[in-house]
TORKOL-4160 file (C-alpha; in steps of 0.2 Angstrom, whole numbers, padded with zeros to 4 digits, m for minus):
421
<pt num="1" X="m0177" Y="m0630" Z="m0219"/>
<pt num="2" X="m0176" Y="m0629" Z="m0200"/>
<pt num="3" X="m0164" Y="m0614" Z="m0201"/>
<pt num="4" X="m0175" Y="m0605" Z="m0214"/>
<pt num="5" X="m0190" Y="m0606" Z="m0202"/>
<pt num="6" X="m0179" Y="m0600" Z="m0188"/>
<pt num="7" X="m0173" Y="m0585" Z="m0198"/>
<pt num="8" X="m0191" Y="m0581" Z="m0203"/>
<pt num="9" X="m0197" Y="m0580" Z="m0185"/>
<pt num="10" X="m0182" Y="m0569" Z="m0180"/>
<pt num="11" X="m0185" Y="m0557" Z="m0195"/>
<pt num="12" X="m0203" Y="m0556" Z="m0191"/>
<pt num="13" X="m0200" Y="m0550" Z="m0174"/>
<pt num="14" X="m0187" Y="m0536" Z="m0180"/>
<pt num="15" X="m0201" Y="m0529" Z="m0191"/>
<pt num="16" X="m0214" Y="m0529" Z="m0177"/>
<pt num="17" X="m0210" Y="m0513" Z="m0167"/>
<pt num="18" X="m0225" Y="m0515" Z="m0155"/>
<pt num="19" X="m0218" Y="m0532" Z="m0149"/>
<pt num="20" X="m0201" Y="m0525" Z="m0147"/>
<pt num="21" X="m0207" Y="m0511" Z="m0136"/>
<pt num="22" X="m0217" Y="m0524" Z="m0125"/>
<pt num="23" X="m0202" Y="m0536" Z="m0124"/>
<pt num="24" X="m0188" Y="m0524" Z="m0121"/>
<pt num="25" X="m0193" Y="m0506" Z="m0118"/>
<pt num="26" X="m0208" Y="m0509" Z="m0106"/>
<pt num="27" X="m0198" Y="m0519" Z="m0093"/>
<pt num="28" X="m0184" Y="m0507" Z="m0093"/>
<pt num="29" X="m0196" Y="m0492" Z="m0090"/>
<pt num="30" X="m0204" Y="m0502" Z="m0076"/>
<pt num="31" X="m0187" Y="m0506" Z="m0068"/>
<pt num="32" X="m0183" Y="m0488" Z="m0067"/>
<pt num="33" X="m0200" Y="m0484" Z="m0059"/>
<pt num="34" X="m0201" Y="m0498" Z="m0047"/>
<pt num="35" X="m0182" Y="m0497" Z="m0043"/>
<pt num="36" X="m0183" Y="m0479" Z="m0037"/>
<pt num="37" X="m0201" Y="m0479" Z="m0029"/>
<pt num="38" X="m0199" Y="m0496" Z="m0019"/>
<pt num="39" X="m0181" Y="m0494" Z="m0014"/>
<pt num="40" X="m0185" Y="m0494" Z="0004"/>
<pt num="41" X="m0196" Y="m0510" Z="0004"/>
<pt num="42" X="m0182" Y="m0520" Z="m0004"/>
<pt num="43" X="m0166" Y="m0513" Z="0004"/>
<pt num="44" X="m0174" Y="m0508" Z="0020"/>
<pt num="45" X="m0167" Y="m0495" Z="0032"/>
<pt num="46" X="m0151" Y="m0502" Z="0041"/>
<pt num="47" X="m0152" Y="m0489" Z="0055"/>
<pt num="48" X="m0169" Y="m0495" Z="0060"/>
<pt num="49" X="m0165" Y="m0514" Z="0059"/>
<pt num="50" X="m0164" Y="m0522" Z="0076"/>
<pt num="51" X="m0167" Y="m0539" Z="0082"/>
<pt num="52" X="m0173" Y="m0542" Z="0100"/>
<pt num="53" X="m0165" Y="m0557" Z="0108"/>
<pt num="54" X="m0168" Y="m0562" Z="0126"/>
<pt num="55" X="m0155" Y="m0572" Z="0135"/>
<pt num="56" X="m0160" Y="m0583" Z="0150"/>
<pt num="57" X="m0144" Y="m0589" Z="0160"/>
<pt num="58" X="m0149" Y="m0599" Z="0175"/>
<pt num="59" X="m0131" Y="m0603" Z="0179"/>
<pt num="60" X="m0119" Y="m0592" Z="0188"/>
<pt num="61" X="m0101" Y="m0591" Z="0182"/>
<pt num="62" X="m0092" Y="m0588" Z="0198"/>
<pt num="63" X="m0102" Y="m0602" Z="0207"/>
<pt num="64" X="m0098" Y="m0615" Z="0193"/>
<pt num="65" X="m0080" Y="m0610" Z="0192"/>
<pt num="66" X="m0078" Y="m0613" Z="0211"/>
<pt num="67" X="m0087" Y="m0630" Z="0209"/>
<pt num="68" X="m0075" Y="m0634" Z="0194"/>
<pt num="69" X="m0060" Y="m0630" Z="0205"/>
<pt num="70" X="m0066" Y="m0641" Z="0219"/>
<pt num="71" X="m0069" Y="m0655" Z="0206"/>
<pt num="72" X="m0051" Y="m0653" Z="0200"/>
<pt num="73" X="m0044" Y="m0655" Z="0218"/>
<pt num="74" X="m0055" Y="m0670" Z="0221"/>
<pt num="75" X="m0047" Y="m0680" Z="0207"/>
<pt num="76" X="m0030" Y="m0676" Z="0213"/>
<pt num="77" X="m0023" Y="m0667" Z="0197"/>
<pt num="78" X="m0006" Y="m0658" Z="0199"/>
<pt num="79" X="m0007" Y="m0640" Z="0204"/>
<pt num="80" X="0001" Y="m0635" Z="0188"/>
<pt num="81" X="m0012" Y="m0644" Z="0178"/>
<pt num="82" X="m0026" Y="m0637" Z="0189"/>
<pt num="83" X="m0020" Y="m0619" Z="0186"/>
<pt num="84" X="m0020" Y="m0622" Z="0167"/>
<pt num="85" X="m0037" Y="m0629" Z="0167"/>
<pt num="86" X="m0044" Y="m0615" Z="0177"/>
<pt num="87" X="m0037" Y="m0603" Z="0166"/>
<pt num="88" X="m0044" Y="m0612" Z="0150"/>
<pt num="89" X="m0061" Y="m0613" Z="0159"/>
<pt num="90" X="m0061" Y="m0594" Z="0161"/>
<pt num="91" X="m0057" Y="m0591" Z="0143"/>
<pt num="92" X="m0069" Y="m0605" Z="0136"/>
<pt num="93" X="m0085" Y="m0601" Z="0145"/>
<pt num="94" X="m0097" Y="m0602" Z="0131"/>
<pt num="95" X="m0111" Y="m0590" Z="0138"/>
<pt num="96" X="m0098" Y="m0577" Z="0140"/>
<pt num="97" X="m0091" Y="m0580" Z="0123"/>
<pt num="98" X="m0107" Y="m0580" Z="0113"/>
<pt num="99" X="m0117" Y="m0567" Z="0123"/>
<pt num="100" X="m0104" Y="m0554" Z="0129"/>
<pt num="101" X="m0092" Y="m0555" Z="0115"/>
<pt num="102" X="m0102" Y="m0559" Z="0099"/>
<pt num="103" X="m0119" Y="m0552" Z="0103"/>
<pt num="104" X="m0114" Y="m0537" Z="0114"/>
<pt num="105" X="m0098" Y="m0532" Z="0107"/>
<pt num="106" X="m0097" Y="m0537" Z="0089"/>
<pt num="107" X="m0116" Y="m0537" Z="0084"/>
<pt num="108" X="m0122" Y="m0523" Z="0096"/>
<pt num="109" X="m0127" Y="m0512" Z="0081"/>
<pt num="110" X="m0142" Y="m0523" Z="0077"/>
<pt num="111" X="m0145" Y="m0535" Z="0091"/>
<pt num="112" X="m0154" Y="m0528" Z="0106"/>
<pt num="113" X="m0151" Y="m0540" Z="0122"/>
<pt num="114" X="m0162" Y="m0543" Z="0137"/>
<pt num="115" X="m0155" Y="m0553" Z="0151"/>
<pt num="116" X="m0165" Y="m0564" Z="0163"/>
<pt num="117" X="m0161" Y="m0577" Z="0177"/>
<pt num="118" X="m0175" Y="m0589" Z="0172"/>
<pt num="119" X="m0189" Y="m0592" Z="0159"/>
<pt num="120" X="m0202" Y="m0587" Z="0172"/>
<pt num="121" X="m0195" Y="m0570" Z="0174"/>
<pt num="122" X="m0194" Y="m0567" Z="0155"/>
<pt num="123" X="m0207" Y="m0553" Z="0150"/>
<pt num="124" X="m0207" Y="m0559" Z="0132"/>
<pt num="125" X="m0217" Y="m0549" Z="0119"/>
<pt num="126" X="m0221" Y="m0552" Z="0101"/>
<pt num="127" X="m0206" Y="m0542" Z="0096"/>
<pt num="128" X="m0194" Y="m0554" Z="0104"/>
<pt num="129" X="m0186" Y="m0564" Z="0090"/>
<pt num="130" X="m0176" Y="m0577" Z="0099"/>
<pt num="131" X="m0174" Y="m0583" Z="0117"/>
<pt num="132" X="m0157" Y="m0591" Z="0121"/>
<pt num="133" X="m0158" Y="m0602" Z="0136"/>
<pt num="134" X="m0143" Y="m0609" Z="0146"/>
<pt num="135" X="m0148" Y="m0622" Z="0159"/>
<pt num="136" X="m0141" Y="m0621" Z="0176"/>
<pt num="137" X="m0126" Y="m0632" Z="0175"/>
<pt num="138" X="m0122" Y="m0628" Z="0157"/>
<pt num="139" X="m0104" Y="m0621" Z="0160"/>
<pt num="140" X="m0099" Y="m0635" Z="0172"/>
<pt num="141" X="m0105" Y="m0649" Z="0160"/>
<pt num="142" X="m0096" Y="m0641" Z="0145"/>
<pt num="143" X="m0079" Y="m0639" Z="0156"/>
<pt num="144" X="m0081" Y="m0657" Z="0161"/>
<pt num="145" X="m0083" Y="m0663" Z="0143"/>
<pt num="146" X="m0069" Y="m0652" Z="0136"/>
<pt num="147" X="m0056" Y="m0655" Z="0150"/>
<pt num="148" X="m0060" Y="m0671" Z="0159"/>
<pt num="149" X="m0069" Y="m0682" Z="0146"/>
<pt num="150" X="m0085" Y="m0681" Z="0156"/>
<pt num="151" X="m0102" Y="m0684" Z="0150"/>
<pt num="152" X="m0110" Y="m0675" Z="0135"/>
<pt num="153" X="m0113" Y="m0657" Z="0139"/>
<pt num="154" X="m0131" Y="m0649" Z="0141"/>
<pt num="155" X="m0138" Y="m0642" Z="0125"/>
<pt num="156" X="m0141" Y="m0624" Z="0123"/>
<pt num="157" X="m0160" Y="m0621" Z="0119"/>
<pt num="158" X="m0165" Y="m0608" Z="0106"/>
<pt num="159" X="m0183" Y="m0603" Z="0105"/>
<pt num="160" X="m0187" Y="m0594" Z="0089"/>
<pt num="161" X="m0202" Y="m0583" Z="0085"/>
<pt num="162" X="m0210" Y="m0591" Z="0070"/>
<pt num="163" X="m0219" Y="m0575" Z="0065"/>
<pt num="164" X="m0202" Y="m0566" Z="0063"/>
<pt num="165" X="m0195" Y="m0580" Z="0052"/>
<pt num="166" X="m0182" Y="m0570" Z="0043"/>
<pt num="167" X="m0174" Y="m0562" Z="0058"/>
<pt num="168" X="m0175" Y="m0578" Z="0068"/>
<pt num="169" X="m0165" Y="m0587" Z="0055"/>
<pt num="170" X="m0152" Y="m0573" Z="0056"/>
<pt num="171" X="m0150" Y="m0577" Z="0075"/>
<pt num="172" X="m0150" Y="m0596" Z="0072"/>
<pt num="173" X="m0137" Y="m0594" Z="0058"/>
<pt num="174" X="m0126" Y="m0584" Z="0070"/>
<pt num="175" X="m0127" Y="m0596" Z="0084"/>
<pt num="176" X="m0124" Y="m0611" Z="0072"/>
<pt num="177" X="m0109" Y="m0603" Z="0065"/>
<pt num="178" X="m0102" Y="m0599" Z="0082"/>
<pt num="179" X="m0104" Y="m0617" Z="0088"/>
<pt num="180" X="m0097" Y="m0624" Z="0072"/>
<pt num="181" X="m0081" Y="m0614" Z="0074"/>
<pt num="182" X="m0081" Y="m0618" Z="0093"/>
<pt num="183" X="m0082" Y="m0637" Z="0089"/>
<pt num="184" X="m0068" Y="m0635" Z="0076"/>
<pt num="185" X="m0056" Y="m0626" Z="0088"/>
<pt num="186" X="m0060" Y="m0638" Z="0102"/>
<pt num="187" X="m0056" Y="m0653" Z="0090"/>
<pt num="188" X="m0040" Y="m0645" Z="0085"/>
<pt num="189" X="m0035" Y="m0641" Z="0103"/>
<pt num="190" X="m0038" Y="m0659" Z="0108"/>
<pt num="191" X="m0029" Y="m0666" Z="0093"/>
<pt num="192" X="m0013" Y="m0655" Z="0098"/>
<pt num="193" X="m0014" Y="m0659" Z="0116"/>
<pt num="194" X="m0005" Y="m0676" Z="0114"/>
<pt num="195" X="m0019" Y="m0685" Z="0124"/>
<pt num="196" X="m0018" Y="m0704" Z="0125"/>
<pt num="197" X="m0037" Y="m0706" Z="0124"/>
<pt num="198" X="m0044" Y="m0711" Z="0107"/>
<pt num="199" X="m0061" Y="m0704" Z="0110"/>
<pt num="200" X="m0069" Y="m0693" Z="0097"/>
<pt num="201" X="m0070" Y="m0674" Z="0101"/>
<pt num="202" X="m0086" Y="m0669" Z="0110"/>
<pt num="203" X="m0098" Y="m0658" Z="0100"/>
<pt num="204" X="m0106" Y="m0644" Z="0109"/>
<pt num="205" X="m0124" Y="m0642" Z="0102"/>
<pt num="206" X="m0139" Y="m0631" Z="0103"/>
<pt num="207" X="m0157" Y="m0635" Z="0101"/>
<pt num="208" X="m0169" Y="m0625" Z="0089"/>
<pt num="209" X="m0187" Y="m0624" Z="0095"/>
<pt num="210" X="m0198" Y="m0617" Z="0081"/>
<pt num="211" X="m0200" Y="m0619" Z="0063"/>
<pt num="212" X="m0184" Y="m0613" Z="0054"/>
<pt num="213" X="m0176" Y="m0612" Z="0036"/>
<pt num="214" X="m0157" Y="m0610" Z="0035"/>
<pt num="215" X="m0150" Y="m0596" Z="0024"/>
<pt num="216" X="m0133" Y="m0595" Z="0016"/>
<pt num="217" X="m0121" Y="m0580" Z="0020"/>
<pt num="218" X="m0126" Y="m0570" Z="0005"/>
<pt num="219" X="m0125" Y="m0552" Z="0001"/>
<pt num="220" X="m0141" Y="m0541" Z="0000"/>
<pt num="221" X="m0148" Y="m0536" Z="m0016"/>
<pt num="222" X="m0154" Y="m0518" Z="m0021"/>
<pt num="223" X="m0171" Y="m0513" Z="m0027"/>
<pt num="224" X="m0164" Y="m0512" Z="m0045"/>
<pt num="225" X="m0156" Y="m0529" Z="m0043"/>
<pt num="226" X="m0173" Y="m0536" Z="m0038"/>
<pt num="227" X="m0184" Y="m0527" Z="m0050"/>
<pt num="228" X="m0172" Y="m0530" Z="m0065"/>
<pt num="229" X="m0174" Y="m0549" Z="m0061"/>
<pt num="230" X="m0193" Y="m0547" Z="m0057"/>
<pt num="231" X="m0197" Y="m0538" Z="m0073"/>
<pt num="232" X="m0186" Y="m0549" Z="m0084"/>
<pt num="233" X="m0194" Y="m0565" Z="m0079"/>
<pt num="234" X="m0211" Y="m0558" Z="m0081"/>
<pt num="235" X="m0209" Y="m0550" Z="m0098"/>
<pt num="236" X="m0200" Y="m0565" Z="m0105"/>
<pt num="237" X="m0216" Y="m0574" Z="m0104"/>
<pt num="238" X="m0223" Y="m0562" Z="m0117"/>
<pt num="239" X="m0211" Y="m0570" Z="m0129"/>
<pt num="240" X="m0221" Y="m0586" Z="m0128"/>
<pt num="241" X="m0237" Y="m0577" Z="m0132"/>
<pt num="242" X="m0229" Y="m0567" Z="m0146"/>
<pt num="243" X="m0223" Y="m0583" Z="m0154"/>
<pt num="244" X="m0240" Y="m0592" Z="m0152"/>
<pt num="245" X="m0249" Y="m0577" Z="m0159"/>
<pt num="246" X="m0238" Y="m0576" Z="m0174"/>
<pt num="247" X="m0240" Y="m0595" Z="m0177"/>
<pt num="248" X="m0258" Y="m0594" Z="m0177"/>
<pt num="249" X="m0258" Y="m0580" Z="m0190"/>
<pt num="250" X="m0248" Y="m0592" Z="m0201"/>
<pt num="251" X="m0262" Y="m0604" Z="m0199"/>
<pt num="252" X="m0275" Y="m0591" Z="m0203"/>
<pt num="253" X="m0266" Y="m0586" Z="m0219"/>
<pt num="254" X="m0263" Y="m0604" Z="m0224"/>
<pt num="255" X="m0244" Y="m0603" Z="m0222"/>
<pt num="256" X="m0244" Y="m0618" Z="m0211"/>
<pt num="257" X="m0255" Y="m0628" Z="m0224"/>
<pt num="258" X="m0243" Y="m0623" Z="m0238"/>
<pt num="259" X="m0228" Y="m0630" Z="m0227"/>
<pt num="260" X="m0237" Y="m0646" Z="m0224"/>
<pt num="261" X="m0240" Y="m0647" Z="m0243"/>
<pt num="262" X="m0221" Y="m0644" Z="m0246"/>
<pt num="263" X="m0218" Y="m0660" Z="m0235"/>
<pt num="264" X="m0212" Y="m0650" Z="m0220"/>
<pt num="265" X="m0216" Y="m0661" Z="m0205"/>
<pt num="266" X="m0226" Y="m0653" Z="m0191"/>
<pt num="267" X="m0212" Y="m0658" Z="m0179"/>
<pt num="268" X="m0200" Y="m0648" Z="m0188"/>
<pt num="269" X="m0212" Y="m0633" Z="m0188"/>
<pt num="270" X="m0215" Y="m0635" Z="m0169"/>
<pt num="271" X="m0196" Y="m0637" Z="m0166"/>
<pt num="272" X="m0192" Y="m0621" Z="m0176"/>
<pt num="273" X="m0205" Y="m0612" Z="m0165"/>
<pt num="274" X="m0197" Y="m0619" Z="m0149"/>
<pt num="275" X="m0180" Y="m0614" Z="m0155"/>
<pt num="276" X="m0185" Y="m0597" Z="m0161"/>
<pt num="277" X="m0195" Y="m0593" Z="m0145"/>
<pt num="278" X="m0181" Y="m0599" Z="m0134"/>
<pt num="279" X="m0168" Y="m0588" Z="m0144"/>
<pt num="280" X="m0179" Y="m0573" Z="m0143"/>
<pt num="281" X="m0181" Y="m0575" Z="m0124"/>
<pt num="282" X="m0163" Y="m0577" Z="m0122"/>
<pt num="283" X="m0159" Y="m0561" Z="m0132"/>
<pt num="284" X="m0172" Y="m0552" Z="m0123"/>
<pt num="285" X="m0165" Y="m0557" Z="m0106"/>
<pt num="286" X="m0148" Y="m0552" Z="m0111"/>
<pt num="287" X="m0153" Y="m0535" Z="m0117"/>
<pt num="288" X="m0163" Y="m0531" Z="m0101"/>
<pt num="289" X="m0149" Y="m0537" Z="m0090"/>
<pt num="290" X="m0136" Y="m0528" Z="m0101"/>
<pt num="291" X="m0145" Y="m0511" Z="m0100"/>
<pt num="292" X="m0148" Y="m0513" Z="m0081"/>
<pt num="293" X="m0129" Y="m0517" Z="m0079"/>
<pt num="294" X="m0125" Y="m0501" Z="m0088"/>
<pt num="295" X="m0138" Y="m0489" Z="m0080"/>
<pt num="296" X="m0142" Y="m0497" Z="m0064"/>
<pt num="297" X="m0126" Y="m0506" Z="m0059"/>
<pt num="298" X="m0134" Y="m0523" Z="m0059"/>
<pt num="299" X="m0119" Y="m0535" Z="m0060"/>
<pt num="300" X="m0117" Y="m0554" Z="m0058"/>
<pt num="301" X="m0103" Y="m0562" Z="m0047"/>
<pt num="302" X="m0103" Y="m0577" Z="m0059"/>
<pt num="303" X="m0107" Y="m0575" Z="m0077"/>
<pt num="304" X="m0107" Y="m0593" Z="m0080"/>
<pt num="305" X="m0121" Y="m0596" Z="m0067"/>
<pt num="306" X="m0131" Y="m0582" Z="m0074"/>
<pt num="307" X="m0130" Y="m0590" Z="m0092"/>
<pt num="308" X="m0135" Y="m0607" Z="m0085"/>
<pt num="309" X="m0151" Y="m0600" Z="m0077"/>
<pt num="310" X="m0155" Y="m0589" Z="m0092"/>
<pt num="311" X="m0153" Y="m0604" Z="m0104"/>
<pt num="312" X="m0164" Y="m0615" Z="m0094"/>
<pt num="313" X="m0177" Y="m0601" Z="m0092"/>
<pt num="314" X="m0177" Y="m0597" Z="m0111"/>
<pt num="315" X="m0179" Y="m0616" Z="m0115"/>
<pt num="316" X="m0194" Y="m0616" Z="m0103"/>
<pt num="317" X="m0202" Y="m0600" Z="m0111"/>
<pt num="318" X="m0199" Y="m0609" Z="m0128"/>
<pt num="319" X="m0208" Y="m0624" Z="m0123"/>
<pt num="320" X="m0222" Y="m0613" Z="m0116"/>
<pt num="321" X="m0224" Y="m0604" Z="m0133"/>
<pt num="322" X="m0225" Y="m0621" Z="m0142"/>
<pt num="323" X="m0239" Y="m0627" Z="m0130"/>
<pt num="324" X="m0249" Y="m0611" Z="m0132"/>
<pt num="325" X="m0247" Y="m0613" Z="m0151"/>
<pt num="326" X="m0253" Y="m0631" Z="m0150"/>
<pt num="327" X="m0268" Y="m0626" Z="m0140"/>
<pt num="328" X="m0272" Y="m0612" Z="m0152"/>
<pt num="329" X="m0271" Y="m0625" Z="m0167"/>
<pt num="330" X="m0281" Y="m0638" Z="m0158"/>
<pt num="331" X="m0296" Y="m0627" Z="m0153"/>
<pt num="332" X="m0294" Y="m0616" Z="m0169"/>
<pt num="333" X="m0294" Y="m0599" Z="m0159"/>
<pt num="334" X="m0282" Y="m0585" Z="m0155"/>
<pt num="335" X="m0291" Y="m0580" Z="m0139"/>
<pt num="336" X="m0280" Y="m0591" Z="m0129"/>
<pt num="337" X="m0266" Y="m0580" Z="m0133"/>
<pt num="338" X="m0276" Y="m0565" Z="m0126"/>
<pt num="339" X="m0281" Y="m0574" Z="m0111"/>
<pt num="340" X="m0263" Y="m0579" Z="m0107"/>
<pt num="341" X="m0255" Y="m0562" Z="m0110"/>
<pt num="342" X="m0270" Y="m0552" Z="m0102"/>
<pt num="343" X="m0272" Y="m0562" Z="m0086"/>
<pt num="344" X="m0262" Y="m0578" Z="m0084"/>
<pt num="345" X="m0245" Y="m0569" Z="m0085"/>
<pt num="346" X="m0250" Y="m0556" Z="m0072"/>
<pt num="347" X="m0255" Y="m0570" Z="m0060"/>
<pt num="348" X="m0239" Y="m0579" Z="m0063"/>
<pt num="349" X="m0229" Y="m0563" Z="m0060"/>
<pt num="350" X="m0238" Y="m0560" Z="m0044"/>
<pt num="351" X="m0235" Y="m0578" Z="m0038"/>
<pt num="352" X="m0217" Y="m0578" Z="m0044"/>
<pt num="353" X="m0213" Y="m0562" Z="m0034"/>
<pt num="354" X="m0210" Y="m0550" Z="m0049"/>
<pt num="355" X="m0220" Y="m0536" Z="m0041"/>
<pt num="356" X="m0214" Y="m0539" Z="m0023"/>
<pt num="357" X="m0206" Y="m0552" Z="m0013"/>
<pt num="358" X="m0221" Y="m0563" Z="m0009"/>
<pt num="359" X="m0212" Y="m0572" Z="0006"/>
<pt num="360" X="m0215" Y="m0556" Z="0016"/>
<pt num="361" X="m0234" Y="m0560" Z="0015"/>
<pt num="362" X="m0233" Y="m0579" Z="0016"/>
<pt num="363" X="m0220" Y="m0593" Z="0015"/>
<pt num="364" X="m0233" Y="m0604" Z="0006"/>
<pt num="365" X="m0235" Y="m0591" Z="m0008"/>
<pt num="366" X="m0216" Y="m0591" Z="m0010"/>
<pt num="367" X="m0216" Y="m0610" Z="m0012"/>
<pt num="368" X="m0230" Y="m0610" Z="m0024"/>
<pt num="369" X="m0221" Y="m0597" Z="m0034"/>
<pt num="370" X="m0206" Y="m0608" Z="m0035"/>
<pt num="371" X="m0216" Y="m0620" Z="m0045"/>
<pt num="372" X="m0219" Y="m0607" Z="m0059"/>
<pt num="373" X="m0206" Y="m0605" Z="m0072"/>
<pt num="374" X="m0204" Y="m0587" Z="m0069"/>
<pt num="375" X="m0204" Y="m0589" Z="m0050"/>
<pt num="376" X="m0191" Y="m0603" Z="m0050"/>
<pt num="377" X="m0180" Y="m0593" Z="m0061"/>
<pt num="378" X="m0182" Y="m0577" Z="m0050"/>
<pt num="379" X="m0177" Y="m0587" Z="m0035"/>
<pt num="380" X="m0162" Y="m0594" Z="m0044"/>
<pt num="381" X="m0157" Y="m0577" Z="m0051"/>
<pt num="382" X="m0157" Y="m0570" Z="m0034"/>
<pt num="383" X="m0147" Y="m0584" Z="m0026"/>
<pt num="384" X="m0134" Y="m0582" Z="m0040"/>
<pt num="385" X="m0134" Y="m0563" Z="m0039"/>
<pt num="386" X="m0131" Y="m0564" Z="m0020"/>
<pt num="387" X="m0116" Y="m0575" Z="m0023"/>
<pt num="388" X="m0123" Y="m0592" Z="m0019"/>
<pt num="389" X="m0118" Y="m0608" Z="m0027"/>
<pt num="390" X="m0127" Y="m0614" Z="m0042"/>
<pt num="391" X="m0129" Y="m0631" Z="m0033"/>
<pt num="392" X="m0141" Y="m0622" Z="m0021"/>
<pt num="393" X="m0152" Y="m0617" Z="m0035"/>
<pt num="394" X="m0152" Y="m0634" Z="m0042"/>
<pt num="395" X="m0170" Y="m0639" Z="m0037"/>
<pt num="396" X="m0177" Y="m0623" Z="m0046"/>
<pt num="397" X="m0166" Y="m0627" Z="m0062"/>
<pt num="398" X="m0171" Y="m0645" Z="m0062"/>
<pt num="399" X="m0190" Y="m0640" Z="m0060"/>
<pt num="400" X="m0189" Y="m0628" Z="m0075"/>
<pt num="401" X="m0180" Y="m0641" Z="m0085"/>
<pt num="402" X="m0193" Y="m0655" Z="m0081"/>
<pt num="403" X="m0207" Y="m0642" Z="m0085"/>
<pt num="404" X="m0199" Y="m0638" Z="m0102"/>
<pt num="405" X="m0199" Y="m0657" Z="m0106"/>
<pt num="406" X="m0217" Y="m0659" Z="m0100"/>
<pt num="407" X="m0223" Y="m0644" Z="m0110"/>
<pt num="408" X="m0215" Y="m0651" Z="m0126"/>
<pt num="409" X="m0222" Y="m0668" Z="m0124"/>
<pt num="410" X="m0240" Y="m0661" Z="m0122"/>
<pt num="411" X="m0237" Y="m0650" Z="m0137"/>
<pt num="412" X="m0232" Y="m0665" Z="m0147"/>
<pt num="413" X="m0248" Y="m0674" Z="m0142"/>
<pt num="414" X="m0259" Y="m0659" Z="m0146"/>
<pt num="415" X="m0250" Y="m0653" Z="m0162"/>
<pt num="416" X="m0259" Y="m0657" Z="m0179"/>
<pt num="417" X="m0251" Y="m0672" Z="m0188"/>
<pt num="418" X="m0259" Y="m0668" Z="m0205"/>
<pt num="419" X="m0265" Y="m0654" Z="m0215"/>
<pt num="420" X="m0279" Y="m0645" Z="m0207"/>
<pt num="421" X="m0295" Y="m0639" Z="m0216"/>
């Protein structure tokens, strides 16, 4: 009987051309419009993308190198060893490596540097994204730690502009990656130097001053990538309203009553509605993403990760459809379907970021959107599309899974247990 109920719902959808247009055709049309018209907002202009970084170096390379040379002479090291260490100190001066090689040479296309001798001399404006501060004896303490097993080196201080969180995170990630690689190379160098000491390798660190969020090294998305996901997670919610509206029609035409008289349990009926709505949502998502792959070159690095997110989202939509159905049956009105499809879906779409990335307005809105089924799915889809690991989206997937269970439990509590008058 369950399979017959499932088949009935699917055949009903195929006969309803209006709903097919809403569920499939409208999102594809909107993807085309938004993808072309708002391309600049999502993809940005690479030629105009620059990050202002101020470097404050209170030390002097030549002076500290002379001081390091005097230190080597004081501890009576052999001349050959002194020459080797001086040569290494020239090659392993962190400020020169990070600022001159990484920022100036490798990343000069989008990093604009301003160099100063002290924090007091810095004329920072609101456009400055990050301030990289090297204390006066930074080089000398790092050389002592690396070559002479001295005390822990001074920490590099990085001041981040919280109002430019996205660009600040880029600079923070660059510096963190540099130090991580530097620590690894230092550890390998010490391991191969045949030293007798058993001390653990020194870790050179930097201190972030400001609120931060770390991002993975992910590829950017195009406007069609973003709006394909945005419209898909928005219009998939209409599958829930369609299922609830059709279910209430069955109540008005006494189909549900006849099912109860035929000893079909309400639980079987509700389960069939969940399964059919989830299947409709899954097919709808696959069709939308399939069309976008053909016409707009929207592809997924991992099909398995895409399917995992899609299945969990579809299950959440199925649970939402059952909940709306139970509410309509409970209060004996179909107006809840109109309220949900007419207003609540638009609110959820805005909070979830279907129309525009809400994190450009407020990080709080982005976090609130992650609590909605569509917003959580959108963030998971974006992470998967950009090449991220599925484990990084685990919180959003678990959130949707728990939401599905809660909605089903509430629906079971609300659903009629006997024949309604």
